[in-house]
ZAGU-261945 format. One line per 2 residues: number of its first residue (from 1); for each residue x negated, y, z of N, C-alpha, C, O. Coordinates in Angstrom, 3 decimals, decimal comma, always signed. Last residue first. Layout:
REM ZAGU-261945
NUM) X/Y/Z/X/Y/Z/X/Y/Z/X/Y/Z; ... .
REM end
This chain:
REM ZAGU-261945
190) +17,001/+13,251/-4,772/+16,521/+12,388/-3,236/+16,669/+10,725/-3,750/+16,420/+9,811/-2,964; +17,832/+13,840/-6,773/+16,747/+13,689/-7,186/+16,332/+12,801/-5,670/+15,503/+11,894/-5,591 .
188) +20,453/+14,910/-6,722/+20,407/+13,646/-6,883/+18,915/+13,082/-7,338/+18,775/+12,113/-8,084; +20,569/+17,659/-6,194/+20,629/+16,696/-5,268/+20,457/+15,046/-5,462/+20,360/+14,191/-4,581 .
186) +20,552/+18,834/-8,699/+19,308/+18,420/-8,146/+19,093/+17,536/-6,637/+18,101/+17,011/-6,131; +23,361/+18,870/-9,009/+22,602/+17,780/-9,674/+21,449/+17,618/-9,341/+20,958/+16,500/-9,498 .
184) +23,899/+21,455/-7,645/+24,168/+20,188/-6,739/+23,608/+19,120/-7,648/+23,264/+18,172/-6,942; +22,128/+24,358/-7,410/+22,854/+23,314/-8,474/+22,772/+22,144/-7,846/+21,676/+21,730/-7,469 .
182) +21,420/+25,933/-5,606/+22,637/+26,316/-5,894/+23,129/+25,341/-6,837/+24,320/+25,329/-7,147; +19,887/+24,912/-2,134/+20,099/+24,558/-3,579/+21,490/+25,298/-4,140/+22,502/+25,337/-3,441 .
180) +19,327/+25,410/+0,689/+19,366/+26,364/-0,572/+19,197/+26,140/-2,020/+18,622/+26,831/-2,860; +19,666/+22,920/+1,614/+20,438/+23,882/+2,021/+20,599/+25,153/+1,112/+21,640/+25,759/+0,856 .
178) +17,561/+21,725/+0,495/+18,694/+21,347/+0,002/+19,873/+22,305/+0,399/+20,862/+22,472/-0,314; +15,154/+22,275/+1,979/+15,379/+22,711/+0,657/+16,839/+22,528/+0,103/+17,200/+23,291/-0,793 .
176) +15,936/+20,474/+4,235/+15,918/+22,443/+4,342/+15,923/+22,766/+3,225/+16,711/+23,689/+3,021; +15,986/+17,806/+3,236/+17,051/+18,720/+3,770/+17,242/+20,382/+3,752/+18,145/+21,160/+3,444 .
174) +13,185/+17,792/+2,580/+14,317/+17,959/+1,194/+15,779/+18,377/+2,092/+16,568/+19,196/+1,620; +11,897/+17,769/+4,932/+11,569/+18,809/+3,775/+12,992/+19,164/+2,900/+13,597/+20,208/+2,654 .
172) +12,973/+15,515/+6,046/+13,202/+16,784/+6,680/+13,098/+18,037/+5,776/+13,844/+19,016/+5,772; +11,936/+13,471/+4,331/+13,533/+14,046/+4,511/+13,590/+15,264/+5,056/+14,293/+16,117/+4,513 .
170) +9,291/+14,778/+1,880/+9,900/+14,035/+3,304/+11,208/+14,343/+3,592/+11,687/+15,397/+3,174; +8,524/+14,097/-1,265/+9,231/+15,162/-0,268/+9,647/+14,211/+0,967/+10,219/+13,123/+0,906 .
168) +6,910/+13,265/-3,392/+6,886/+13,027/-2,241/+7,222/+13,890/-1,256/+6,414/+14,395/-0,477; +6,823/+15,046/-5,666/+7,447/+13,886/-5,365/+7,524/+12,875/-4,414/+8,099/+11,797/-4,570 .
166) +7,214/+18,442/-6,424/+6,979/+17,673/-5,244/+7,449/+16,152/-5,407/+8,664/+16,035/-5,248; +8,973/+20,088/-8,098/+7,301/+20,096/-8,116/+6,944/+18,679/-7,338/+6,279/+17,868/-7,984 .
164) +11,281/+20,182/-7,306/+11,085/+19,715/-8,616/+9,729/+19,137/-8,744/+9,391/+18,085/-9,287; +11,608/+21,479/-4,833/+11,772/+20,215/-5,129/+11,218/+19,599/-6,193/+10,675/+18,503/-6,055 .
162) +10,640/+24,003/-5,920/+9,721/+23,240/-5,075/+10,024/+21,617/-5,175/+9,216/+20,730/-5,449; +13,078/+24,508/-7,530/+11,819/+24,186/-8,238/+10,929/+23,865/-7,223/+10,067/+23,175/-7,765 .
160) +14,906/+24,848/-5,487/+15,036/+23,884/-6,440/+13,925/+23,415/-6,781/+13,571/+22,259/-6,552; +13,602/+27,126/-4,028/+13,861/+25,977/-3,293/+14,017/+24,484/-4,206/+13,533/+23,394/-3,903 .
158) +13,860/+29,259/-6,064/+12,582/+28,679/-5,741/+12,549/+27,307/-4,873/+11,624/+26,503/-4,989; +16,289/+27,938/-8,646/+15,738/+28,929/-7,591/+14,466/+28,464/-6,868/+14,048/+27,324/-7,076 .
156) +15,950/+27,002/-12,145/+16,100/+26,831/-11,026/+15,621/+27,854/-9,891/+14,650/+28,570/-10,131; +18,359/+28,051/-14,448/+17,179/+28,531/-13,880/+17,098/+28,168/-12,644/+17,869/+28,682/-11,833 .
154) +19,906/+25,651/-16,737/+20,105/+26,642/-15,738/+18,497/+26,821/-15,063/+17,626/+25,954/-15,140; +22,096/+24,443/-19,172/+20,876/+24,466/-18,582/+20,719/+25,703/-17,419/+21,538/+26,622/-17,392 .
152) +25,006/+22,341/-18,699/+24,618/+23,814/-19,055/+23,148/+23,807/-18,468/+22,944/+23,241/-17,394; +25,626/+19,191/-20,208/+25,454/+20,067/-19,143/+24,876/+21,232/-19,265/+24,012/+21,206/-20,142 .
150) +25,830/+17,978/-22,789/+26,373/+17,332/-21,555/+26,444/+17,994/-20,321/+27,157/+17,571/-19,411; +26,564/+19,939/-25,814/+25,808/+19,650/-24,485/+26,506/+18,719/-23,444/+27,730/+18,765/-23,317 .
148) +27,417/+18,722/-28,913/+27,722/+19,684/-27,737/+26,800/+18,699/-26,405/+26,542/+17,516/-26,183; +26,751/+18,561/-31,771/+26,440/+17,795/-30,894/+26,535/+18,566/-29,484/+25,472/+19,008/-29,048 .
146) +26,960/+19,828/-34,128/+28,444/+19,073/-34,125/+27,473/+18,133/-32,861/+27,494/+16,917/-33,051; +25,256/+21,661/-35,129/+25,027/+20,477/-35,547/+26,112/+19,428/-34,937/+26,070/+18,251/-35,293 .
144) +26,772/+24,125/-34,187/+26,369/+23,896/-35,682/+26,206/+22,562/-35,915/+26,880/+22,077/-36,823; +26,532/+23,624/-31,249/+28,081/+23,801/-32,376/+27,437/+23,361/-33,612/+27,608/+22,210/-34,012 .
142) +23,847/+23,629/-30,790/+24,636/+22,624/-30,545/+25,727/+22,167/-31,398/+25,949/+21,110/-31,990; +22,003/+25,305/-33,374/+22,457/+25,454/-32,225/+23,552/+23,852/-32,203/+23,906/+23,189/-33,177 .
140) +19,373/+23,918/-35,256/+20,663/+24,468/-35,309/+21,117/+24,477/-33,877/+20,606/+23,633/-33,140; +16,829/+22,533/-36,528/+16,736/+23,927/-36,300/+18,356/+24,751/-35,872/+18,528/+25,947/-36,109 .
138) +17,758/+19,272/-34,964/+16,965/+20,367/-35,707/+17,047/+21,928/-35,516/+17,308/+22,448/-34,431; +19,201/+17,262/-34,366/+19,826/+18,502/-34,055/+18,980/+19,426/-35,250/+19,480/+20,081/-36,165 .
136) +17,695/+15,213/-35,234/+19,014/+15,269/-35,825/+19,380/+16,656/-35,529/+19,894/+17,287/-36,453; +15,332/+15,732/-33,397/+15,282/+15,717/-34,711/+16,332/+15,862/-35,430/+16,196/+16,623/-36,388 .
134) +16,712/+15,456/-30,742/+16,190/+16,443/-31,184/+15,755/+16,851/-32,753/+15,819/+17,988/-33,222; +17,641/+12,615/-31,055/+18,161/+13,591/-31,009/+17,759/+15,286/-31,330/+18,409/+16,088/-32,000 .
132) +14,965/+11,421/-30,896/+15,809/+11,158/-31,912/+16,955/+12,236/-32,276/+17,189/+12,652/-33,410; +13,720/+12,480/-28,658/+13,054/+12,512/-29,775/+14,157/+12,392/-30,952/+14,189/+13,227/-31,856 .
130) +16,048/+13,546/-26,400/+15,451/+12,394/-26,917/+14,631/+12,752/-28,183/+15,244/+13,615/-28,811; +15,856/+16,531/-24,337/+16,353/+15,709/-25,367/+15,575/+14,719/-25,978/+14,379/+14,973/-26,123 .
128) +16,322/+19,083/-21,927/+15,745/+17,776/-22,207/+16,578/+16,994/-23,501/+17,807/+16,931/-23,538; +16,801/+22,259/-22,952/+17,044/+21,078/-22,382/+16,410/+20,086/-22,620/+15,791/+20,107/-23,684 .
126) +16,781/+25,973/-22,567/+16,037/+24,951/-22,992/+16,495/+23,463/-22,182/+16,553/+23,460/-20,952; +17,607/+28,367/-21,968/+17,737/+27,994/-23,110/+17,195/+27,119/-23,675/+16,985/+27,087/-24,888 .
124) +16,940/+28,885/-19,166/+18,281/+28,814/-19,686/+18,683/+28,529/-21,153/+19,857/+28,461/-21,518; +13,888/+28,672/-19,157/+14,805/+27,787/-18,722/+16,445/+27,740/-18,957/+17,088/+26,691/-18,926 .
122) +12,813/+29,525/-22,502/+13,086/+29,827/-20,978/+14,039/+28,947/-20,335/+14,979/+28,497/-20,990; +12,084/+30,805/-24,932/+11,356/+29,391/-24,325/+11,528/+29,994/-22,980/+10,729/+30,737/-22,409 .
120) +14,817/+31,874/-27,006/+13,478/+32,274/-26,254/+13,232/+30,976/-25,682/+14,034/+30,062/-25,870; +15,751/+32,252/-30,788/+15,850/+31,615/-29,077/+14,874/+31,702/-28,472/+13,824/+31,644/-29,112 .
118) +15,781/+33,037/-33,202/+15,547/+33,915/-32,146/+15,817/+33,628/-30,822/+16,054/+34,424/-29,913; +15,945/+30,640/-34,750/+16,984/+31,842/-34,842/+17,265/+32,809/-33,816/+18,345/+33,312/-33,506 .
116) +13,717/+29,184/-34,249/+13,953/+30,124/-35,527/+15,233/+30,824/-35,784/+15,525/+31,450/-36,803; +14,340/+28,550/-31,783/+13,492/+29,522/-31,792/+13,633/+30,385/-33,358/+13,652/+31,591/-33,602 .
114) +17,752/+27,451/-31,278/+16,764/+27,334/-31,852/+15,500/+28,899/-31,744/+15,884/+30,065/-31,650; +19,499/+27,510/-28,564/+19,332/+28,475/-29,585/+18,190/+28,376/-30,127/+17,338/+29,128/-29,653 .
112) +18,063/+25,410/-27,009/+19,416/+25,340/-27,363/+19,771/+26,504/-28,534/+20,445/+26,080/-29,473; +15,471/+23,754/-27,845/+16,028/+24,971/-27,658/+17,261/+24,969/-27,934/+17,658/+24,565/-29,027 .
110) +13,872/+21,090/-26,124/+14,690/+21,345/-27,230/+15,371/+22,495/-26,581/+15,773/+22,546/-25,418; +11,502/+19,004/-25,056/+11,969/+20,067/-24,945/+12,873/+20,815/-26,088/+12,213/+21,094/-27,089 .
108) +11,764/+15,135/-25,414/+10,940/+16,581/-25,703/+11,868/+17,761/-25,171/+13,014/+17,447/-24,850; +10,591/+11,806/-24,684/+11,528/+13,230/-24,199/+10,835/+14,215/-25,108/+9,662/+14,164/-25,477 .
106) +9,155/+9,465/-24,494/+10,333/+9,652/-25,438/+11,225/+11,141/-25,249/+12,355/+11,364/-25,685; +7,545/+9,903/-22,189/+6,755/+10,185/-23,643/+7,766/+10,073/-24,640/+7,455/+10,528/-25,741 .
104) +9,252/+9,839/-19,905/+8,704/+11,223/-20,317/+8,096/+11,047/-21,843/+8,171/+11,991/-22,630; +12,048/+7,510/-20,704/+10,406/+8,056/-19,932/+10,085/+9,026/-20,520/+10,521/+9,246/-21,651 .
102) +15,448/+8,490/-20,270/+14,314/+8,001/-21,237/+12,906/+8,329/-20,208/+12,802/+9,129/-19,278; +18,700/+8,129/-20,668/+17,668/+8,212/-19,788/+16,309/+7,472/-20,535/+16,181/+6,390/-21,109 .
100) +21,570/+9,380/-22,523/+20,808/+8,498/-22,385/+19,081/+8,755/-21,589/+18,358/+9,620/-22,083; +22,819/+11,425/-23,552/+23,122/+11,048/-22,538/+22,553/+9,716/-21,904/+23,047/+9,134/-20,939 .
98) +22,736/+12,941/-26,000/+23,148/+11,466/-26,143/+23,469/+10,715/-24,847/+24,148/+9,688/-24,822; +22,223/+15,322/-24,852/+22,585/+15,365/-26,226/+23,510/+14,108/-26,255/+24,722/+14,145/-26,469 .
96) +20,371/+15,372/-23,066/+21,477/+16,159/-22,729/+22,635/+16,296/-23,909/+23,601/+17,059/-23,937; +18,768/+12,813/-21,768/+18,723/+13,647/-23,110/+20,190/+14,078/-22,814/+21,053/+13,303/-22,402 .
94) +17,120/+12,697/-18,444/+18,432/+12,360/-19,475/+18,446/+13,404/-20,865/+18,147/+14,598/-20,841; +15,832/+12,936/-16,428/+15,049/+12,458/-17,529/+16,202/+11,891/-18,614/+16,128/+10,922/-19,369 .
92) +16,895/+15,410/-14,865/+16,912/+14,049/-14,693/+16,790/+12,844/-15,550/+17,532/+11,869/-15,425; +16,593/+17,544/-15,402/+17,850/+17,075/-16,320/+17,658/+15,616/-16,139/+18,063/+14,747/-16,911 .
90) +14,499/+18,320/-13,949/+15,540/+18,893/-13,947/+16,909/+18,219/-14,416/+18,017/+18,356/-13,898; +12,430/+16,801/-15,044/+12,957/+16,283/-13,539/+14,271/+16,981/-13,359/+15,152/+16,416/-12,712 .
88) +11,928/+17,840/-17,461/+12,582/+16,785/-17,533/+13,387/+16,388/-16,286/+14,505/+15,873/-16,260; +11,088/+20,130/-16,346/+12,443/+20,728/-17,140/+12,907/+18,992/-17,341/+14,114/+18,754/-17,382 .
86) +8,768/+19,706/-15,068/+9,856/+20,196/-14,326/+11,107/+20,103/-15,110/+12,170/+19,999/-14,499; +7,164/+18,642/-17,270/+7,408/+17,815/-16,404/+8,510/+18,465/-15,477/+9,290/+17,613/-15,053 .
84) +7,336/+20,720/-19,190/+8,208/+19,857/-19,602/+8,048/+18,831/-18,430/+8,909/+17,956/-18,531; +7,711/+24,071/-17,528/+6,847/+23,175/-17,963/+7,439/+21,722/-18,540/+8,551/+21,693/-18,012 .
82) +7,872/+27,358/-16,611/+8,638/+26,412/-17,358/+7,533/+25,439/-17,893/+6,593/+25,848/-18,575; +7,959/+28,935/-13,251/+6,937/+28,870/-14,654/+7,603/+27,200/-15,527/+7,700/+26,129/-14,927 .
80) +10,821/+30,655/-12,410/+9,495/+30,028/-12,058/+9,088/+29,426/-13,115/+9,894/+29,343/-14,042; +12,003/+33,819/-13,803/+12,165/+32,628/-13,315/+10,630/+31,841/-13,338/+9,628/+32,180/-13,968 .
78) +11,783/+36,781/-11,832/+11,658/+36,054/-13,144/+11,726/+34,673/-12,581/+11,588/+34,333/-11,406; +11,870/+38,934/-9,716/+13,426/+38,416/-10,346/+13,080/+37,035/-11,340/+14,009/+36,273/-11,608 .
76) +9,287/+38,317/-7,832/+9,891/+38,947/-8,912/+11,087/+38,347/-9,357/+11,182/+37,120/-9,310; +9,551/+37,521/-4,330/+8,947/+36,925/-5,688/+9,712/+38,154/-6,772/+10,675/+38,798/-6,358 .
74) +8,082/+39,516/-1,824/+9,434/+39,064/-2,506/+9,129/+38,526/-3,910/+8,394/+39,215/-4,617; +6,340/+38,566/+0,913/+6,160/+38,820/-0,698/+7,620/+38,241/-1,266/+8,120/+37,117/-1,220 .
72) +6,175/+39,783/+4,051/+6,923/+39,164/+3,036/+6,725/+39,580/+1,996/+6,821/+40,787/+1,776; +3,363/+39,949/+5,963/+4,274/+40,939/+5,216/+5,039/+39,575/+4,080/+4,420/+38,675/+3,512 .
70) +3,254/+37,421/+8,288/+2,833/+38,419/+7,543/+3,771/+39,280/+6,686/+4,986/+39,180/+6,852; +3,166/+34,026/+9,411/+3,461/+35,288/+9,745/+3,018/+36,484/+8,537/+2,166/+35,997/+7,794 .
68) +5,132/+31,216/+7,678/+3,771/+32,247/+8,144/+4,090/+33,760/+8,341/+4,891/+34,485/+7,750; +6,475/+28,550/+8,921/+6,688/+29,764/+8,428/+5,736/+30,506/+8,865/+5,395/+30,605/+10,043 .
66) +6,267/+24,812/+8,052/+5,582/+26,110/+8,631/+5,894/+27,401/+7,925/+5,719/+27,549/+6,716; +6,821/+21,556/+8,040/+7,547/+22,696/+7,686/+6,869/+23,906/+8,545/+7,000/+23,859/+9,768 .
64) +5,723/+19,533/+9,524/+5,886/+19,189/+8,071/+6,377/+20,525/+7,425/+6,320/+20,564/+6,196; +3,078/+20,674/+12,139/+4,571/+20,359/+11,421/+4,789/+20,375/+10,162/+4,136/+21,176/+9,494 .
62) +0,409/+19,257/+13,352/+0,912/+20,555/+12,367/+2,467/+19,940/+12,039/+2,731/+18,777/+11,734; -1,922/+19,724/+15,735/-0,660/+19,074/+15,382/-0,117/+19,844/+14,674/+0,007/+21,027/+14,991 .
60) -5,463/+18,845/+16,668/-4,218/+19,877/+16,375/-2,963/+19,023/+15,824/-3,041/+17,829/+15,533; -8,513/+18,720/+18,506/-7,336/+17,824/+17,661/-6,377/+18,984/+17,486/-6,526/+20,013/+18,144 .
58) -12,054/+17,976/+18,946/-10,804/+18,700/+18,768/-9,742/+17,866/+18,418/-9,822/+16,678/+18,106; -13,435/+15,691/+21,683/-12,823/+16,173/+20,335/-11,995/+17,169/+20,032/-11,086/+17,355/+20,841 .
56) -15,952/+16,930/+23,983/-14,375/+17,046/+23,751/-14,133/+16,922/+22,235/-14,513/+17,829/+21,495; -18,363/+18,091/+24,798/-17,960/+16,466/+24,545/-16,680/+16,048/+23,948/-16,455/+14,926/+23,493 .
54) -19,225/+20,489/+25,433/-18,223/+19,591/+26,301/-18,038/+18,043/+25,905/-17,658/+17,099/+26,597; -21,232/+21,046/+23,456/-21,290/+21,614/+25,025/-20,305/+20,716/+25,887/-20,666/+20,281/+26,980 .
52) -20,485/+20,104/+20,971/-21,720/+19,458/+21,553/-21,955/+19,997/+22,960/-22,824/+19,458/+23,646; -17,362/+18,610/+20,385/-17,880/+19,593/+20,951/-19,161/+19,537/+21,550/-19,202/+18,973/+22,643 .
50) -16,539/+16,459/+17,719/-16,598/+16,715/+19,054/-17,462/+18,249/+19,611/-18,228/+18,771/+18,801; -14,046/+17,141/+14,993/-15,325/+16,872/+15,844/-15,427/+16,977/+17,004/-14,524/+17,562/+17,603 .
48) -10,587/+16,516/+14,929/-11,754/+16,965/+14,401/-13,155/+16,486/+15,027/-13,211/+15,372/+15,546; -7,780/+14,977/+14,137/-8,617/+15,245/+15,066/-9,733/+15,568/+14,290/-9,934/+15,077/+13,180 .
46) -3,940/+15,406/+13,613/-5,929/+15,453/+12,983/-6,460/+15,614/+14,101/-5,931/+16,227/+15,028; -0,586/+14,339/+13,261/-1,897/+14,764/+14,366/-3,200/+14,578/+13,415/-3,337/+13,661/+12,606 .
44) +2,124/+15,942/+12,288/+1,065/+14,955/+12,215/-0,051/+15,364/+13,010/-0,360/+16,509/+13,340; +6,026/+15,028/+12,261/+4,837/+16,113/+12,757/+3,366/+15,152/+12,635/+3,374/+13,936/+12,823 .
42) +8,960/+16,055/+11,176/+7,766/+15,168/+11,087/+6,368/+15,967/+12,040/+6,026/+17,124/+12,283; +11,133/+17,428/+11,506/+10,969/+16,621/+12,471/+9,636/+15,897/+12,484/+9,201/+15,276/+13,453 .
40) +11,297/+21,228/+11,007/+11,086/+19,882/+10,253/+10,712/+18,570/+11,689/+10,091/+18,903/+12,699; +9,187/+24,010/+11,551/+10,377/+23,212/+11,217/+10,336/+22,086/+10,689/+9,429/+21,803/+9,906 .
38) +7,851/+27,056/+13,173/+7,722/+25,541/+12,618/+9,283/+24,930/+12,420/+10,293/+25,315/+13,009; +6,715/+30,142/+13,150/+7,332/+29,243/+13,718/+7,344/+27,623/+12,946/+6,535/+27,411/+12,043 .
36) +4,067/+31,709/+12,265/+5,415/+32,045/+13,216/+6,203/+31,162/+13,988/+6,400/+31,282/+15,197; +0,855/+30,942/+12,131/+2,314/+30,129/+12,220/+3,159/+30,944/+12,895/+3,073/+30,966/+14,123 .
34) -1,600/+32,072/+12,231/-0,761/+32,557/+11,621/+0,643/+31,947/+11,130/+1,329/+32,270/+10,160; -3,736/+31,517/+14,096/-2,518/+32,043/+14,818/-1,696/+32,523/+13,430/-1,043/+33,545/+13,641 .
32) -5,740/+29,989/+12,651/-5,851/+31,305/+12,406/-4,718/+32,049/+13,280/-4,755/+33,276/+13,189; -4,925/+27,513/+13,317/-6,125/+27,955/+14,021/-6,242/+29,555/+14,045/-6,643/+30,255/+14,975 .
30) -2,740/+27,301/+11,384/-2,681/+27,300/+13,024/-3,643/+27,927/+13,757/-3,409/+28,729/+14,661; -3,872/+27,720/+9,100/-2,920/+28,888/+9,315/-2,790/+28,679/+10,940/-2,739/+29,642/+11,705 .
28) -5,665/+25,277/+8,997/-6,195/+26,749/+8,886/-5,422/+27,848/+9,448/-5,927/+28,756/+10,108; -3,531/+23,626/+8,689/-4,484/+23,345/+10,002/-5,394/+24,985/+10,123/-5,646/+25,607/+11,155 .
26) -2,477/+23,901/+6,254/-1,760/+24,338/+7,461/-2,794/+24,333/+8,553/-2,733/+25,273/+9,346; -4,703/+23,263/+4,523/-4,658/+24,903/+4,308/-3,729/+25,151/+5,588/-3,859/+26,235/+6,159 .
24) -4,768/+20,464/+4,941/-5,921/+21,379/+5,356/-5,553/+22,712/+5,435/-6,015/+23,389/+6,353; -2,386/+19,777/+4,022/-2,568/+19,883/+5,145/-3,707/+20,586/+5,832/-3,682/+21,137/+6,933 .
22) -1,516/+21,755/+0,907/-2,372/+20,483/+1,826/-2,330/+20,933/+3,223/-2,260/+22,103/+3,599; +1,682/+23,118/+0,559/+0,267/+23,606/+0,896/-0,160/+22,207/+1,372/+0,577/+21,523/+2,084 .
20) +4,155/+24,572/-1,645/+3,594/+23,283/-0,964/+1,990/+23,579/-0,824/+1,240/+24,066/-1,670; +5,573/+27,712/-1,014/+5,123/+26,485/-1,592/+4,728/+25,171/-1,103/+5,126/+24,822/+0,008 .
18) +8,087/+29,020/-0,060/+7,181/+29,584/-0,651/+6,107/+28,609/-1,706/+5,938/+28,809/-2,908; +11,455/+29,180/+1,152/+10,385/+28,555/+0,364/+9,362/+29,256/-0,237/+9,699/+30,167/-0,993 .
16) +12,075/+31,619/+3,757/+12,404/+31,139/+2,356/+11,096/+30,424/+1,751/+9,963/+30,900/+1,810; +11,967/+32,430/+6,275/+12,497/+30,900/+6,052/+12,650/+30,819/+4,534/+13,370/+29,928/+4,082 .
14) +11,025/+34,516/+6,684/+12,203/+34,805/+6,767/+12,709/+33,385/+6,574/+13,916/+33,196/+6,727; +7,971/+33,987/+6,636/+8,734/+34,345/+7,710/+10,240/+34,511/+8,149/+10,694/+34,610/+9,289 .
12) +7,978/+31,546/+4,072/+7,522/+32,844/+4,709/+8,459/+33,125/+5,897/+9,539/+32,558/+6,066; +6,683/+28,396/+4,148/+7,995/+29,108/+4,205/+7,312/+30,660/+4,522/+6,259/+30,812/+5,141 .
10) +5,345/+25,218/+3,267/+5,401/+26,764/+3,636/+6,182/+27,553/+3,478/+6,605/+27,514/+2,322; +5,537/+21,983/+3,693/+6,390/+23,088/+2,886/+5,920/+24,403/+3,872/+6,170/+24,459/+5,076 .
8) +2,525/+20,192/+3,259/+3,359/+20,990/+4,175/+4,292/+22,080/+3,116/+3,907/+22,729/+2,143; +1,827/+16,867/+2,772/+2,034/+17,969/+1,953/+3,023/+18,650/+2,900/+4,043/+18,107/+3,325 .
6) -0,392/+14,202/+3,621/+0,903/+14,894/+4,240/+0,662/+16,362/+3,100/-0,438/+16,772/+2,728; -1,654/+11,676/+1,428/-1,991/+12,591/+2,282/-0,733/+13,477/+2,932/+0,238/+13,078/+2,289 .
4) -0,905/+8,487/+1,125/-0,741/+9,556/+0,586/-0,920/+10,479/+1,962/-0,542/+10,226/+3,106; -2,146/+4,963/+0,683/-1,550/+6,239/+1,525/-1,668/+7,641/+0,801/-2,529/+7,820/-0,061 .
2) -0,816/+2,049/-0,796/-1,632/+3,427/-1,188/-0,947/+4,402/-0,279/+0,248/+4,697/-0,274; -1,149/-1,415/+0,175/+0,013/+0,028/-0,010/-0,727/+1,225/+0,003/-1,369/+1,392/+1,040 .
REM end
């Protein structure tokens, strides 16, 4: 069985999800006194070296969810970075034309309004499509091709995007993120 190092959900002081951070970065935040509050049920215990003077071994406990002190950085109103991995996860690896699910290698990014017609490469204009359906649709809109969409594309909010980014989310982290989901389909990721 392969063991994976814990990843910590970092929040701003108001509780808005910011990023996934490695446990080492979380330890630094604790040591520097930058953790405003903790959440989550999972706690991780880490041991360091021994003091030359006292012989006592250092140790620290880190929560699975940490809110960091400091100025609250509000993200620009723009969408999170779009890439195929998160797009395919958003659409649950399902072709939104034929409804079948596929491995990544058989999927493509389809522009609902084709780029040839001025469509943009952004979350609200792209869907997951199998190669066969993408070729069949071509440079037409779904209406022009007679291929209605099975779901409406959407822009994930920060909590939804963090859920798309991490494949090994702890239950307490997912419960925290789910409370901020706007799109119910993402709850199927668990």
